[in-house]
C-alpha positions as CSV (number, residue, x, y, z in Angstrom):
1,X,13.7,6.5,6.9
2,X,10.3,6.8,5.3
3,X,7.4,4.4,5.0
4,X,6.0,4.6,1.5
5,X,3.9,1.5,1.1
6,X,1.2,-0.2,3.1
7,X,2.8,-3.7,3.1
8,X,5.9,-4.9,4.9
9,X,7.2,-8.4,4.7
10,X,8.3,-8.4,8.4
11,X,5.0,-7.2,9.8
12,X,3.3,-9.1,12.6
13,X,-0.4,-8.4,12.6
14,X,-1.7,-7.2,15.9
15,X,-5.2,-5.9,15.0
16,X,-7.2,-7.4,12.1
17,X,-8.3,-5.1,9.4
18,X,-12.0,-4.2,9.6
19,X,-14.0,-1.8,7.5
20,X,-13.8,1.7,8.9
21,X,-11.1,0.8,11.5
22,X,-7.4,1.6,11.5
23,X,-5.0,-1.3,11.5
24,X,-1.8,-1.5,13.6
25,X,1.0,-3.8,12.8
26,X,4.4,-4.3,14.5
27,X,7.5,-4.0,12.5
28,X,10.4,-5.5,14.5
29,X,10.6,-4.9,18.2
30,X,10.3,-1.1,18.5
31,X,8.3,0.0,15.5
32,X,4.6,0.0,14.8
33,X,2.7,1.0,11.7
34,X,-0.8,2.4,11.8
35,X,-2.7,2.2,8.5
36,X,-5.7,4.4,7.9
37,X,-8.9,2.7,6.8
38,X,-10.8,3.6,3.6
39,X,-9.6,4.8,0.3
40,X,-6.2,6.3,-0.7
41,X,-7.4,9.9,-0.5
42,X,-6.6,13.3,0.8
43,X,-9.0,13.1,3.7
44,X,-7.2,10.0,5.1
45,X,-3.8,11.7,4.6
46,X,-4.8,14.9,6.4
47,X,-5.8,12.7,9.4
48,X,-2.4,10.9,9.2
49,X,-0.7,14.3,9.3
50,X,-2.7,15.2,12.3
51,X,-1.8,12.0,14.1
52,X,1.9,12.6,13.3
53,X,1.6,16.0,15.1
54,X,-0.2,14.5,18.0
55,X,2.4,11.7,18.8
56,X,5.4,14.1,18.6
57,X,4.8,14.9,22.3
58,X,5.2,11.2,23.4
59,X,8.3,11.1,25.6
60,X,9.1,7.5,24.8
61,X,9.0,8.0,21.0
62,X,12.2,8.2,19.1
63,X,10.7,9.0,15.7
64,X,7.4,9.1,13.7
65,X,7.3,9.0,10.0
66,X,4.2,9.8,8.0
67,X,3.8,7.6,4.9
68,X,0.9,7.3,2.4
69,X,-2.2,7.0,4.6
70,X,0.0,5.4,7.2
71,X,2.2,6.4,10.1
72,X,5.3,4.6,11.4
73,X,6.2,5.2,15.0
74,X,9.6,4.0,16.5
75,X,10.0,3.8,20.2
76,X,13.3,4.5,22.1
77,X,13.0,1.1,23.8
78,X,11.1,-2.1,23.1
79,X,7.7,-1.7,24.7
80,X,6.9,-4.3,27.3
81,X,3.2,-4.5,26.3
82,X,2.7,-4.3,22.5
83,X,-1.1,-4.5,22.9
84,X,-1.0,-1.3,25.1
85,X,0.9,0.4,22.3
86,X,-1.7,-0.6,19.8
87,X,-4.5,0.7,22.0
88,X,-2.6,3.9,22.6
89,X,-2.1,4.5,18.8
90,X,-5.7,3.7,18.1
91,X,-6.9,6.1,20.7
92,X,-4.7,8.8,19.3
93,X,-6.1,8.0,15.8
94,X,-9.7,8.3,17.0
95,X,-8.9,11.7,18.6
96,X,-7.0,13.0,15.6
97,X,-8.7,15.8,13.8
98,X,-7.7,16.4,10.1
99,X,-5.2,19.1,9.4
100,X,-3.8,20.5,6.1
101,X,-0.2,21.3,5.6
102,X,0.6,24.7,4.1
103,X,3.0,23.6,1.5
104,X,4.5,25.4,-1.5
105,X,3.6,25.0,-5.2
106,X,6.1,23.3,-7.5
107,X,5.9,23.5,-11.2
108,X,7.8,20.8,-13.2
109,X,8.4,21.3,-16.9
110,X,7.9,18.0,-18.7
111,X,8.8,16.7,-22.2
112,X,6.0,14.4,-22.9
113,X,6.4,11.6,-25.4
114,X,9.7,11.0,-27.2
115,X,12.4,8.4,-26.3
116,X,11.6,8.5,-22.6
117,X,7.9,7.7,-22.9
118,X,8.5,4.0,-23.3
119,X,5.2,3.1,-21.6
120,X,2.9,5.6,-23.2
121,X,1.6,3.2,-26.0
122,X,0.7,0.6,-23.4
123,X,-1.1,3.2,-21.3
124,X,-3.1,4.3,-24.3
125,X,-4.0,0.7,-25.1
126,X,-5.2,0.1,-21.5
127,X,-7.2,3.3,-21.2
128,X,-8.6,3.5,-24.7
129,X,-7.3,7.1,-24.9
130,X,-5.1,8.7,-27.5
131,X,-1.6,9.8,-26.5
132,X,-2.6,13.4,-26.7
133,X,-5.5,12.8,-24.3
134,X,-3.3,11.0,-21.8
135,X,-0.8,13.9,-21.9
136,X,-3.6,16.5,-21.5
137,X,-5.2,14.7,-18.6
138,X,-1.9,14.2,-16.8
139,X,-0.7,17.8,-17.0
140,X,-4.1,19.4,-16.3
141,X,-4.4,17.8,-12.9
142,X,-3.2,19.3,-9.6
143,X,-1.3,17.0,-7.3
144,X,-0.5,16.9,-3.6
145,X,2.6,15.4,-2.1
146,X,1.5,12.8,0.4
147,X,4.9,11.5,1.4
148,X,8.6,11.5,0.4
149,X,10.6,8.4,0.2
150,X,11.7,5.2,-1.6
151,X,14.5,7.2,-3.2
152,X,16.0,10.5,-2.0
153,X,13.5,13.3,-2.8
154,X,10.9,11.1,-4.5
155,X,7.4,12.5,-3.9
156,X,4.4,10.2,-3.9
157,X,1.7,12.3,-5.6
158,X,-2.0,12.1,-5.2
159,X,-4.5,13.5,-7.7
160,X,-4.0,11.3,-10.8
161,X,-7.2,11.1,-12.9
162,X,-8.7,7.6,-12.8
163,X,-8.9,7.5,-16.5
164,X,-5.1,7.2,-16.7
165,X,-4.5,4.8,-13.8
166,X,-2.0,2.1,-14.9
167,X,-0.8,-0.8,-12.7
168,X,2.8,-1.1,-11.9
169,X,4.8,-3.5,-14.1
170,X,5.0,-7.1,-13.1
171,X,8.5,-7.1,-14.5
172,X,10.3,-3.7,-13.8
173,X,12.3,-1.8,-16.3
174,X,15.9,-2.6,-15.5
175,X,17.4,0.8,-16.3
176,X,14.8,3.6,-16.3
177,X,16.6,7.0,-16.5
178,X,16.5,9.5,-13.7
179,X,13.9,12.2,-14.5
180,X,11.3,10.0,-16.1
181,X,7.8,11.1,-15.4
182,X,5.9,8.0,-14.3
183,X,2.6,6.5,-13.4
184,X,2.3,3.6,-10.9
185,X,-1.3,2.6,-10.0
186,X,-3.1,5.6,-8.6
187,X,0.0,7.7,-8.3
188,X,2.4,9.7,-10.4
189,X,5.9,10.9,-9.8
190,X,9.4,11.6,-11.2
191,X,12.2,9.0,-11.0
192,X,15.0,10.3,-8.7
193,X,17.5,7.6,-9.6
194,X,18.5,5.7,-12.7
195,X,17.9,2.0,-12.2
196,X,15.1,-0.7,-11.9
197,X,11.7,0.8,-11.8
198,X,8.2,-0.8,-12.0
199,X,6.3,2.5,-12.8
200,X,5.3,3.5,-16.3
201,X,7.1,6.3,-18.1
202,X,5.3,8.9,-20.2
203,X,7.8,11.7,-20.4
204,X,10.9,13.3,-18.9
205,X,11.7,16.2,-16.5
206,X,15.1,17.8,-16.2
207,X,14.4,19.8,-13.0
208,X,16.8,18.7,-10.2
209,X,14.6,17.9,-7.2
210,X,17.2,16.6,-4.8
211,X,20.4,18.5,-3.8
212,X,22.3,16.7,-1.0
213,X,24.4,19.9,-0.4
214,X,21.3,22.0,0.3
215,X,20.1,22.7,3.9
216,X,16.8,21.2,2.6
217,X,17.9,18.6,0.1
218,X,14.5,17.5,-1.1
219,X,12.5,20.0,-3.2
220,X,9.2,18.2,-2.4
221,X,7.7,18.0,1.1
222,X,4.4,16.5,2.4
223,X,1.6,19.0,1.7
224,X,3.2,20.6,-1.3
225,X,1.2,21.1,-4.5
226,X,2.7,20.0,-7.8
227,X,1.8,20.9,-11.4
228,X,3.3,19.4,-14.5
229,X,3.8,21.9,-17.3
230,X,4.1,20.6,-20.9
231,X,7.4,22.1,-22.0
232,X,7.5,19.9,-25.1
233,X,5.1,17.3,-26.6
234,X,6.6,14.8,-29.1
235,X,3.9,12.3,-30.0
């Protein structure tokens, strides 16, 4: 189980969001989500990684799952005092010191353009850039894996150039193929499954990034560095 977004329909707000202050919400009876304040950036994620390491020693904790600038903690039993849990998490957050994860570097060959780049024209219209510029900006960047989830092996990547940000679709594509290289808001990634997808496809990658038979099924892990290599450009 992995938290990959900052909104959950079943959340009950415990602590109001204030500028510069973490927010804690309950999710069901035994789970609590701490969301880092500020921007979606590497500094916030490094502190989330540190918080995840800090709470591992809690004897009453069943699991902790780092997401994108958030951390989900699941207790073994329903806490008697949710407010005490909130205070405990906030204290751990305040004491957390940023760490970096020594991940590996993954290079992903991409065929940019062509039949799979169904959303590239719309991205060009939105950004005012040519298709060649969009492709160049995308593959020249260096990305970090913040979290893995939503689909088996899918990595949420930080590092997208603001010039090619593109909002997720209001109406998802119903059958986007596995392997599509996509942009969704401030993130980029590679579709792990064929099916409905609200991200915007600009190319295709054939590299298999999830093997359920492997001891480590997901190729990507939090802290990894990702580079996209233009194996083919068809514009």
